[in-house]
C-alpha positions in Angstrom: 29.2 -61.2 60.6 29.7 -62.1 57.0 26.5 -62.2 54.9 25.8 -65.3 52.8 23.6 -65.8 49.8 20.8 -63.5 49.0 17.4 -64.7 50.1 15.5 -62.1 48.0 15.6 -58.6 46.5 12.5 -56.5 45.8 11.8 -54.6 42.7 12.5 -50.9 43.0 9.5 -49.0 44.4 9.6 -45.2 44.7 13.4 -45.5 44.7 13.6 -48.2 47.5 15.0 -51.7 47.2 15.0 -54.3 50.1 17.3 -57.2 50.3 17.6 -60.1 52.7 20.8 -62.2 53.1 21.5 -65.4 55.0 23.9 -65.1 57.8 25.6 -68.6 57.8 27.5 -68.1 61.1 24.4 -66.9 63.1 21.9 -68.7 65.1 18.8 -68.0 63.0 19.4 -64.4 61.9 19.5 -62.8 58.5 20.6 -59.3 57.4 18.2 -56.8 55.8 19.5 -54.0 53.6 17.4 -51.0 52.7 18.5 -49.0 49.7 17.2 -45.7 48.5 18.1 -44.2 45.1 21.1 -46.6 45.0 22.4 -45.8 48.4 22.3 -48.1 51.4 20.3 -46.3 54.1 19.8 -49.2 56.7 21.3 -52.5 57.4 20.2 -54.6 60.4 20.0 -58.2 61.6 16.5 -59.7 61.6 15.1 -63.1 62.5 15.4 -65.3 59.4 12.0 -66.7 59.9 10.5 -63.2 59.5 12.5 -61.9 56.5 9.4 -62.1 54.2 7.6 -59.7 56.5 10.0 -57.0 55.3 9.1 -57.5 51.7 5.4 -57.9 52.5 5.4 -54.6 54.4 7.8 -52.7 52.1 5.1 -50.1 51.4 4.6 -49.5 55.1 8.4 -49.2 55.5 8.7 -46.8 52.6 5.9 -44.6 54.0 7.8 -44.6 57.4 11.1 -43.7 55.8 9.4 -40.8 53.9 7.6 -39.7 57.1 10.8 -40.1 59.2 9.4 -42.6 61.6 9.8 -46.3 62.4 6.1 -47.4 62.2 6.5 -49.6 59.1 9.4 -51.5 60.7 7.4 -52.2 63.8 4.5 -53.4 61.6 6.9 -55.8 59.8 8.4 -57.0 63.1 5.1 -57.6 64.9 4.6 -61.1 66.3 0.8 -60.7 66.0 0.4 -61.0 69.8 1.4 -57.5 70.9 5.1 -58.2 70.8 7.8 -57.2 68.3 11.2 -58.6 67.2 12.5 -55.0 67.4 11.6 -54.6 71.1 
């Protein structure tokens, strides 16, 4: 899918930048890009209504990337009721 306008971009933190883009041809998804030291390391679709969770939990995600696990992504994707948008 072709990404649309940028929803937000975080300020660099420990070499990481997070961006969220609208996906105009989707049914409620956005695309998240995670960049480290100027290189794209992850790109994935994410529910548009939750894109702000990525920015809010960027520190958790950075720690996960540095520790080579996915815990920060699962924290950002939590629905608060024991479910997750990644599951």
